[in-house]
mmCIF file of the C-alpha atoms, coordinates in Angstrom:
data_MODEL
# 
_entry.id   MODEL 
# 
loop_
_atom_site.group_PDB 
_atom_site.id 
_atom_site.type_symbol 
_atom_site.label_atom_id 
_atom_site.label_alt_id 
_atom_site.label_comp_id 
_atom_site.label_asym_id 
_atom_site.label_entity_id 
_atom_site.label_seq_id 
_atom_site.pdbx_PDB_ins_code 
_atom_site.Cartn_x 
_atom_site.Cartn_y 
_atom_site.Cartn_z 
_atom_site.occupancy 
_atom_site.B_iso_or_equiv 
_atom_site.pdbx_formal_charge 
_atom_site.auth_seq_id 
_atom_site.auth_comp_id 
_atom_site.auth_asym_id 
_atom_site.auth_atom_id 
_atom_site.pdbx_PDB_model_num 
ATOM 1   C CA . MET A 1 1   ? -27.169 -6.756  28.119  1.00 0.00 ? 1   MET A CA 1 
ATOM 2   C CA . ILE A 1 2   ? -29.154 -5.027  25.379  1.00 0.00 ? 2   ILE A CA 1 
ATOM 3   C CA . ASN A 1 3   ? -29.428 -1.261  25.558  1.00 0.00 ? 3   ASN A CA 1 
ATOM 4   C CA . GLU A 1 4   ? -33.116 -0.530  24.879  1.00 0.00 ? 4   GLU A CA 1 
ATOM 5   C CA . GLU A 1 5   ? -32.215 3.071   23.985  1.00 0.00 ? 5   GLU A CA 1 
ATOM 6   C CA . ASN A 1 6   ? -30.865 1.848   20.642  1.00 0.00 ? 6   ASN A CA 1 
ATOM 7   C CA . PHE A 1 7   ? -34.271 0.621   19.514  1.00 0.00 ? 7   PHE A CA 1 
ATOM 8   C CA . LYS A 1 8   ? -36.737 2.754   17.562  1.00 0.00 ? 8   LYS A CA 1 
ATOM 9   C CA . ILE A 1 9   ? -39.976 4.301   18.774  1.00 0.00 ? 9   ILE A CA 1 
ATOM 10  C CA . LEU A 1 10  ? -42.263 5.558   16.002  1.00 0.00 ? 10  LEU A CA 1 
ATOM 11  C CA . SER A 1 11  ? -45.593 7.362   16.073  1.00 0.00 ? 11  SER A CA 1 
ATOM 12  C CA . VAL A 1 12  ? -48.006 6.289   13.358  1.00 0.00 ? 12  VAL A CA 1 
ATOM 13  C CA . SER A 1 13  ? -51.434 7.535   12.318  1.00 0.00 ? 13  SER A CA 1 
ATOM 14  C CA . ASN A 1 14  ? -52.682 4.419   10.498  1.00 0.00 ? 14  ASN A CA 1 
ATOM 15  C CA . ALA A 1 15  ? -52.209 1.841   13.249  1.00 0.00 ? 15  ALA A CA 1 
ATOM 16  C CA . GLY A 1 16  ? -55.704 0.391   12.919  1.00 0.00 ? 16  GLY A CA 1 
ATOM 17  C CA . ILE A 1 17  ? -54.942 -1.147  9.515   1.00 0.00 ? 17  ILE A CA 1 
ATOM 18  C CA . VAL A 1 18  ? -53.535 -4.105  11.456  1.00 0.00 ? 18  VAL A CA 1 
ATOM 19  C CA . LEU A 1 19  ? -57.154 -5.172  12.013  1.00 0.00 ? 19  LEU A CA 1 
ATOM 20  C CA . ILE A 1 20  ? -57.141 -6.591  8.463   1.00 0.00 ? 20  ILE A CA 1 
ATOM 21  C CA . SER A 1 21  ? -53.452 -7.489  8.236   1.00 0.00 ? 21  SER A CA 1 
ATOM 22  C CA . SER A 1 22  ? -54.205 -11.230 8.067   1.00 0.00 ? 22  SER A CA 1 
ATOM 23  C CA . LEU A 1 23  ? -55.672 -10.511 4.622   1.00 0.00 ? 23  LEU A CA 1 
ATOM 24  C CA . PHE A 1 24  ? -52.408 -9.061  3.296   1.00 0.00 ? 24  PHE A CA 1 
ATOM 25  C CA . PRO A 1 25  ? -50.632 -12.303 2.281   1.00 0.00 ? 25  PRO A CA 1 
ATOM 26  C CA . PRO A 1 26  ? -53.460 -13.506 -0.004  1.00 0.00 ? 26  PRO A CA 1 
ATOM 27  C CA . LEU A 1 27  ? -53.925 -9.956  -1.302  1.00 0.00 ? 27  LEU A CA 1 
ATOM 28  C CA . PHE A 1 28  ? -50.236 -9.576  -2.147  1.00 0.00 ? 28  PHE A CA 1 
ATOM 29  C CA . GLU A 1 29  ? -50.308 -12.978 -3.816  1.00 0.00 ? 29  GLU A CA 1 
ATOM 30  C CA . LYS A 1 30  ? -53.365 -12.026 -5.873  1.00 0.00 ? 30  LYS A CA 1 
ATOM 31  C CA . LEU A 1 31  ? -51.627 -8.817  -6.956  1.00 0.00 ? 31  LEU A CA 1 
ATOM 32  C CA . GLY A 1 32  ? -48.543 -10.804 -8.038  1.00 0.00 ? 32  GLY A CA 1 
ATOM 33  C CA . MET A 1 33  ? -46.167 -9.295  -5.492  1.00 0.00 ? 33  MET A CA 1 
ATOM 34  C CA . LEU A 1 34  ? -44.965 -12.481 -3.791  1.00 0.00 ? 34  LEU A CA 1 
ATOM 35  C CA . ASP A 1 35  ? -42.581 -15.127 -5.073  1.00 0.00 ? 35  ASP A CA 1 
ATOM 36  C CA . ARG A 1 36  ? -43.796 -18.666 -5.827  1.00 0.00 ? 36  ARG A CA 1 
ATOM 37  C CA . SER A 1 37  ? -43.362 -19.800 -2.231  1.00 0.00 ? 37  SER A CA 1 
ATOM 38  C CA . GLY A 1 38  ? -45.494 -16.929 -0.954  1.00 0.00 ? 38  GLY A CA 1 
ATOM 39  C CA . ASN A 1 39  ? -42.895 -16.386 1.758   1.00 0.00 ? 39  ASN A CA 1 
ATOM 40  C CA . SER A 1 40  ? -41.225 -13.285 0.365   1.00 0.00 ? 40  SER A CA 1 
ATOM 41  C CA . PHE A 1 41  ? -41.722 -10.459 -2.054  1.00 0.00 ? 41  PHE A CA 1 
ATOM 42  C CA . LYS A 1 42  ? -40.458 -10.822 -5.601  1.00 0.00 ? 42  LYS A CA 1 
ATOM 43  C CA . ASP A 1 43  ? -38.287 -7.716  -5.339  1.00 0.00 ? 43  ASP A CA 1 
ATOM 44  C CA . ILE A 1 44  ? -37.921 -4.270  -3.774  1.00 0.00 ? 44  ILE A CA 1 
ATOM 45  C CA . ASP A 1 45  ? -40.402 -2.755  -6.243  1.00 0.00 ? 45  ASP A CA 1 
ATOM 46  C CA . SER A 1 46  ? -43.055 -5.228  -5.054  1.00 0.00 ? 46  SER A CA 1 
ATOM 47  C CA . LYS A 1 47  ? -42.438 -4.196  -1.444  1.00 0.00 ? 47  LYS A CA 1 
ATOM 48  C CA . ILE A 1 48  ? -42.752 -0.524  -2.332  1.00 0.00 ? 48  ILE A CA 1 
ATOM 49  C CA . HIS A 1 49  ? -45.921 -1.239  -4.264  1.00 0.00 ? 49  HIS A CA 1 
ATOM 50  C CA . ALA A 1 50  ? -47.345 -3.124  -1.253  1.00 0.00 ? 50  ALA A CA 1 
ATOM 51  C CA . ILE A 1 51  ? -46.663 -0.108  0.992   1.00 0.00 ? 51  ILE A CA 1 
ATOM 52  C CA . PHE A 1 52  ? -48.960 2.018   -1.165  1.00 0.00 ? 52  PHE A CA 1 
ATOM 53  C CA . VAL A 1 53  ? -51.548 -0.765  -1.480  1.00 0.00 ? 53  VAL A CA 1 
ATOM 54  C CA . ILE A 1 54  ? -51.784 -0.835  2.326   1.00 0.00 ? 54  ILE A CA 1 
ATOM 55  C CA . GLN A 1 55  ? -52.101 2.940   2.440   1.00 0.00 ? 55  GLN A CA 1 
ATOM 56  C CA . TYR A 1 56  ? -54.960 2.825   -0.054  1.00 0.00 ? 56  TYR A CA 1 
ATOM 57  C CA . LEU A 1 57  ? -56.766 0.413   2.262   1.00 0.00 ? 57  LEU A CA 1 
ATOM 58  C CA . VAL A 1 58  ? -56.292 2.831   5.160   1.00 0.00 ? 58  VAL A CA 1 
ATOM 59  C CA . ASN A 1 59  ? -58.015 5.817   3.563   1.00 0.00 ? 59  ASN A CA 1 
ATOM 60  C CA . LYS A 1 60  ? -58.152 5.361   -0.225  1.00 0.00 ? 60  LYS A CA 1 
ATOM 61  C CA . LYS A 1 61  ? -55.166 7.673   -0.624  1.00 0.00 ? 61  LYS A CA 1 
ATOM 62  C CA . TYR A 1 62  ? -51.846 6.636   -2.068  1.00 0.00 ? 62  TYR A CA 1 
ATOM 63  C CA . ARG A 1 63  ? -50.512 9.967   -3.324  1.00 0.00 ? 63  ARG A CA 1 
ATOM 64  C CA . ASN A 1 64  ? -49.160 13.001  -1.476  1.00 0.00 ? 64  ASN A CA 1 
ATOM 65  C CA . ILE A 1 65  ? -49.004 11.309  1.893   1.00 0.00 ? 65  ILE A CA 1 
ATOM 66  C CA . SER A 1 66  ? -46.520 11.975  4.656   1.00 0.00 ? 66  SER A CA 1 
ATOM 67  C CA . ALA A 1 67  ? -43.566 9.691   5.217   1.00 0.00 ? 67  ALA A CA 1 
ATOM 68  C CA . ASN A 1 68  ? -44.887 9.059   8.742   1.00 0.00 ? 68  ASN A CA 1 
ATOM 69  C CA . ASP A 1 69  ? -47.962 7.420   7.223   1.00 0.00 ? 69  ASP A CA 1 
ATOM 70  C CA . LEU A 1 70  ? -45.726 4.889   5.478   1.00 0.00 ? 70  LEU A CA 1 
ATOM 71  C CA . GLU A 1 71  ? -43.653 3.726   8.473   1.00 0.00 ? 71  GLU A CA 1 
ATOM 72  C CA . LEU A 1 72  ? -46.019 0.974   9.645   1.00 0.00 ? 72  LEU A CA 1 
ATOM 73  C CA . ASN A 1 73  ? -46.695 -0.090  6.063   1.00 0.00 ? 73  ASN A CA 1 
ATOM 74  C CA . GLY A 1 74  ? -42.956 -0.419  5.485   1.00 0.00 ? 74  GLY A CA 1 
ATOM 75  C CA . LEU A 1 75  ? -42.615 -2.543  8.596   1.00 0.00 ? 75  LEU A CA 1 
ATOM 76  C CA . LEU A 1 76  ? -45.462 -4.808  7.429   1.00 0.00 ? 76  LEU A CA 1 
ATOM 77  C CA . VAL A 1 77  ? -43.606 -5.551  4.180   1.00 0.00 ? 77  VAL A CA 1 
ATOM 78  C CA . ASP A 1 78  ? -40.050 -5.444  5.611   1.00 0.00 ? 78  ASP A CA 1 
ATOM 79  C CA . TYR A 1 79  ? -39.018 -2.251  3.834   1.00 0.00 ? 79  TYR A CA 1 
ATOM 80  C CA . THR A 1 80  ? -36.923 -0.302  6.291   1.00 0.00 ? 80  THR A CA 1 
ATOM 81  C CA . ASP A 1 81  ? -36.490 3.024   4.519   1.00 0.00 ? 81  ASP A CA 1 
ATOM 82  C CA . SER A 1 82  ? -40.074 4.046   3.815   1.00 0.00 ? 82  SER A CA 1 
ATOM 83  C CA . SER A 1 83  ? -39.310 7.635   4.834   1.00 0.00 ? 83  SER A CA 1 
ATOM 84  C CA . SER A 1 84  ? -37.293 8.063   1.623   1.00 0.00 ? 84  SER A CA 1 
ATOM 85  C CA . LEU A 1 85  ? -40.101 6.992   -0.712  1.00 0.00 ? 85  LEU A CA 1 
ATOM 86  C CA . SER A 1 86  ? -41.663 9.342   -3.206  1.00 0.00 ? 86  SER A CA 1 
ATOM 87  C CA . THR A 1 87  ? -45.265 9.968   -2.259  1.00 0.00 ? 87  THR A CA 1 
ATOM 88  C CA . ASP A 1 88  ? -46.295 10.313  -5.896  1.00 0.00 ? 88  ASP A CA 1 
ATOM 89  C CA . TYR A 1 89  ? -47.293 6.724   -6.606  1.00 0.00 ? 89  TYR A CA 1 
ATOM 90  C CA . LYS A 1 90  ? -49.776 5.210   -9.055  1.00 0.00 ? 90  LYS A CA 1 
ATOM 91  C CA . LEU A 1 91  ? -51.984 2.165   -8.577  1.00 0.00 ? 91  LEU A CA 1 
ATOM 92  C CA . SER A 1 92  ? -53.705 0.679   -11.604 1.00 0.00 ? 92  SER A CA 1 
ATOM 93  C CA . ASP A 1 93  ? -57.467 0.792   -12.078 1.00 0.00 ? 93  ASP A CA 1 
ATOM 94  C CA . GLY A 1 94  ? -57.533 -3.015  -11.772 1.00 0.00 ? 94  GLY A CA 1 
ATOM 95  C CA . GLU A 1 95  ? -55.688 -2.877  -8.441  1.00 0.00 ? 95  GLU A CA 1 
ATOM 96  C CA . ILE A 1 96  ? -58.024 -0.199  -7.123  1.00 0.00 ? 96  ILE A CA 1 
ATOM 97  C CA . GLU A 1 97  ? -60.984 -2.374  -8.093  1.00 0.00 ? 97  GLU A CA 1 
ATOM 98  C CA . ILE A 1 98  ? -59.500 -5.333  -6.177  1.00 0.00 ? 98  ILE A CA 1 
ATOM 99  C CA . LEU A 1 99  ? -58.773 -3.152  -3.136  1.00 0.00 ? 99  LEU A CA 1 
ATOM 100 C CA . ASP A 1 100 ? -62.237 -1.602  -3.140  1.00 0.00 ? 100 ASP A CA 1 
ATOM 101 C CA . GLN A 1 101 ? -63.747 -5.095  -3.292  1.00 0.00 ? 101 GLN A CA 1 
ATOM 102 C CA . LEU A 1 102 ? -61.572 -6.188  -0.367  1.00 0.00 ? 102 LEU A CA 1 
ATOM 103 C CA . LEU A 1 103 ? -62.784 -3.218  1.684   1.00 0.00 ? 103 LEU A CA 1 
ATOM 104 C CA . LEU A 1 104 ? -66.387 -4.075  0.828   1.00 0.00 ? 104 LEU A CA 1 
ATOM 105 C CA . ASP A 1 105 ? -65.789 -7.725  1.782   1.00 0.00 ? 105 ASP A CA 1 
ATOM 106 C CA . VAL A 1 106 ? -64.289 -6.679  5.132   1.00 0.00 ? 106 VAL A CA 1 
ATOM 107 C CA . LYS A 1 107 ? -67.271 -4.443  5.853   1.00 0.00 ? 107 LYS A CA 1 
ATOM 108 C CA . ILE A 1 108 ? -69.680 -7.284  5.054   1.00 0.00 ? 108 ILE A CA 1 
ATOM 109 C CA . LEU A 1 109 ? -67.636 -9.778  7.114   1.00 0.00 ? 109 LEU A CA 1 
ATOM 110 C CA . TRP A 1 110 ? -67.523 -7.388  10.063  1.00 0.00 ? 110 TRP A CA 1 
ATOM 111 C CA . ASP A 1 111 ? -71.014 -7.984  11.387  1.00 0.00 ? 111 ASP A CA 1 
ATOM 112 C CA . LYS A 1 112 ? -71.091 -5.026  13.799  1.00 0.00 ? 112 LYS A CA 1 
ATOM 113 C CA . ILE A 1 113 ? -70.409 -2.447  11.069  1.00 0.00 ? 113 ILE A CA 1 
ATOM 114 C CA . HIS A 1 114 ? -71.768 -4.034  7.900   1.00 0.00 ? 114 HIS A CA 1 
ATOM 115 C CA . ASN A 1 115 ? -74.414 -1.288  7.600   1.00 0.00 ? 115 ASN A CA 1 
ATOM 116 C CA . THR A 1 116 ? -71.895 1.548   7.741   1.00 0.00 ? 116 THR A CA 1 
ATOM 117 C CA . SER A 1 117 ? -69.900 3.039   4.877   1.00 0.00 ? 117 SER A CA 1 
ATOM 118 C CA . ILE A 1 118 ? -66.385 2.029   3.918   1.00 0.00 ? 118 ILE A CA 1 
ATOM 119 C CA . ILE A 1 119 ? -65.204 5.566   4.619   1.00 0.00 ? 119 ILE A CA 1 
ATOM 120 C CA . ALA A 1 120 ? -66.683 5.405   8.130   1.00 0.00 ? 120 ALA A CA 1 
ATOM 121 C CA . MET A 1 121 ? -64.916 2.071   8.678   1.00 0.00 ? 121 MET A CA 1 
ATOM 122 C CA . GLN A 1 122 ? -61.604 3.519   7.527   1.00 0.00 ? 122 GLN A CA 1 
ATOM 123 C CA . TYR A 1 123 ? -61.850 6.716   9.563   1.00 0.00 ? 123 TYR A CA 1 
ATOM 124 C CA . SER A 1 124 ? -63.216 5.026   12.694  1.00 0.00 ? 124 SER A CA 1 
ATOM 125 C CA . PHE A 1 125 ? -60.852 2.057   12.808  1.00 0.00 ? 125 PHE A CA 1 
ATOM 126 C CA . PHE A 1 126 ? -57.933 2.178   10.344  1.00 0.00 ? 126 PHE A CA 1 
ATOM 127 C CA . LEU A 1 127 ? -56.924 5.815   10.838  1.00 0.00 ? 127 LEU A CA 1 
ATOM 128 C CA . ARG A 1 128 ? -55.881 5.387   14.419  1.00 0.00 ? 128 ARG A CA 1 
ATOM 129 C CA . ASN A 1 129 ? -52.869 6.817   16.234  1.00 0.00 ? 129 ASN A CA 1 
ATOM 130 C CA . GLY A 1 130 ? -50.406 4.343   17.604  1.00 0.00 ? 130 GLY A CA 1 
ATOM 131 C CA . GLU A 1 131 ? -46.879 3.922   18.808  1.00 0.00 ? 131 GLU A CA 1 
ATOM 132 C CA . LEU A 1 132 ? -44.472 1.354   17.437  1.00 0.00 ? 132 LEU A CA 1 
ATOM 133 C CA . GLN A 1 133 ? -41.727 0.354   19.807  1.00 0.00 ? 133 GLN A CA 1 
ATOM 134 C CA . GLU A 1 134 ? -38.916 -1.940  18.778  1.00 0.00 ? 134 GLU A CA 1 
ATOM 135 C CA . SER A 1 135 ? -37.390 -4.415  21.182  1.00 0.00 ? 135 SER A CA 1 
ATOM 136 C CA . GLN A 1 136 ? -34.832 -7.138  20.674  1.00 0.00 ? 136 GLN A CA 1 
ATOM 137 C CA . ASN A 1 137 ? -37.316 -9.810  19.558  1.00 0.00 ? 137 ASN A CA 1 
ATOM 138 C CA . GLU A 1 138 ? -40.395 -7.959  18.336  1.00 0.00 ? 138 GLU A CA 1 
ATOM 139 C CA . TRP A 1 139 ? -42.155 -4.726  17.566  1.00 0.00 ? 139 TRP A CA 1 
ATOM 140 C CA . VAL A 1 140 ? -44.973 -3.672  19.876  1.00 0.00 ? 140 VAL A CA 1 
ATOM 141 C CA . LEU A 1 141 ? -47.742 -1.563  18.367  1.00 0.00 ? 141 LEU A CA 1 
ATOM 142 C CA . THR A 1 142 ? -49.860 0.192   20.989  1.00 0.00 ? 142 THR A CA 1 
ATOM 143 C CA . ILE A 1 143 ? -53.047 1.653   19.545  1.00 0.00 ? 143 ILE A CA 1 
ATOM 144 C CA . GLU A 1 144 ? -55.088 4.426   21.118  1.00 0.00 ? 144 GLU A CA 1 
ATOM 145 C CA . LYS A 1 145 ? -58.564 3.489   22.242  1.00 0.00 ? 145 LYS A CA 1 
ATOM 146 C CA . SER A 1 146 ? -61.729 5.040   20.860  1.00 0.00 ? 146 SER A CA 1 
ATOM 147 C CA . THR A 1 147 ? -65.407 4.776   21.690  1.00 0.00 ? 147 THR A CA 1 
ATOM 148 C CA . PHE A 1 148 ? -65.817 2.782   18.457  1.00 0.00 ? 148 PHE A CA 1 
ATOM 149 C CA . ASP A 1 149 ? -63.707 -0.051  19.888  1.00 0.00 ? 149 ASP A CA 1 
ATOM 150 C CA . VAL A 1 150 ? -66.786 -1.756  21.344  1.00 0.00 ? 150 VAL A CA 1 
ATOM 151 C CA . LEU A 1 151 ? -67.538 -2.733  17.731  1.00 0.00 ? 151 LEU A CA 1 
ATOM 152 C CA . ILE A 1 152 ? -64.259 -4.587  17.195  1.00 0.00 ? 152 ILE A CA 1 
ATOM 153 C CA . GLU A 1 153 ? -65.374 -8.184  16.874  1.00 0.00 ? 153 GLU A CA 1 
ATOM 154 C CA . LEU A 1 154 ? -63.676 -9.360  13.739  1.00 0.00 ? 154 LEU A CA 1 
ATOM 155 C CA . PRO A 1 155 ? -63.137 -12.979 12.744  1.00 0.00 ? 155 PRO A CA 1 
ATOM 156 C CA . LEU A 1 156 ? -59.589 -11.979 11.733  1.00 0.00 ? 156 LEU A CA 1 
ATOM 157 C CA . GLU A 1 157 ? -56.398 -12.348 13.739  1.00 0.00 ? 157 GLU A CA 1 
ATOM 158 C CA . TYR A 1 158 ? -54.512 -9.127  14.363  1.00 0.00 ? 158 TYR A CA 1 
ATOM 159 C CA . HIS A 1 159 ? -52.944 -9.440  17.825  1.00 0.00 ? 159 HIS A CA 1 
ATOM 160 C CA . LYS A 1 160 ? -49.742 -11.015 16.539  1.00 0.00 ? 160 LYS A CA 1 
ATOM 161 C CA . ILE A 1 161 ? -48.450 -10.320 13.033  1.00 0.00 ? 161 ILE A CA 1 
ATOM 162 C CA . ASN A 1 162 ? -45.729 -12.677 11.911  1.00 0.00 ? 162 ASN A CA 1 
ATOM 163 C CA . PHE A 1 163 ? -45.539 -12.776 8.133   1.00 0.00 ? 163 PHE A CA 1 
ATOM 164 C CA . PRO A 1 164 ? -42.760 -15.006 6.782   1.00 0.00 ? 164 PRO A CA 1 
ATOM 165 C CA . TRP A 1 165 ? -41.058 -12.002 5.167   1.00 0.00 ? 165 TRP A CA 1 
ATOM 166 C CA . ILE A 1 166 ? -40.708 -9.823  8.285   1.00 0.00 ? 166 ILE A CA 1 
ATOM 167 C CA . LYS A 1 167 ? -37.700 -10.079 10.560  1.00 0.00 ? 167 LYS A CA 1 
ATOM 168 C CA . LYS A 1 168 ? -39.515 -9.405  13.836  1.00 0.00 ? 168 LYS A CA 1 
ATOM 169 C CA . PRO A 1 169 ? -43.142 -10.150 14.665  1.00 0.00 ? 169 PRO A CA 1 
ATOM 170 C CA . ILE A 1 170 ? -45.449 -7.293  15.594  1.00 0.00 ? 170 ILE A CA 1 
ATOM 171 C CA . ARG A 1 171 ? -47.458 -7.631  18.795  1.00 0.00 ? 171 ARG A CA 1 
ATOM 172 C CA . VAL A 1 172 ? -50.566 -5.441  18.834  1.00 0.00 ? 172 VAL A CA 1 
ATOM 173 C CA . ILE A 1 173 ? -51.916 -3.913  22.017  1.00 0.00 ? 173 ILE A CA 1 
ATOM 174 C CA . TRP A 1 174 ? -55.227 -2.143  21.627  1.00 0.00 ? 174 TRP A CA 1 
ATOM 175 C CA . ASN A 1 175 ? -54.987 0.255   24.600  1.00 0.00 ? 175 ASN A CA 1 
# 
């Protein structure tokens, strides 16, 4: 019998970024972070870099952020010690341009919010409190509801995240 008390429970403040998580594999490939197969990261540095790329997508910040804000990002790239990362990280101007274009593309793709600003999209949907709970076979991410949730009609899959490089899938429950 598995003792559930041995599994982690984490509070995160950027839980809503999972809405666009299906875009991460092609993004990481475009940024040269994945190996040739596309099934794993080239190295630890690529994983760390991806953590800060995700955080930029959340709120356009990648410097001076709390370790708590990196926990979910670390899980999404299979980097287990994100709390020990330096929060003084640098993305290149070219990467920022690619990420800003991705955010614009998401806003345009998302019919219900295409007339809003990127910042409004980030603060209304991506910056969302959630709880990550580990079990034997998966992580469960429960995300707090908001009045904005009536606008969540995205043609992207986010309910089950199962990248080839993560050890346990992440099931998303939008409470």
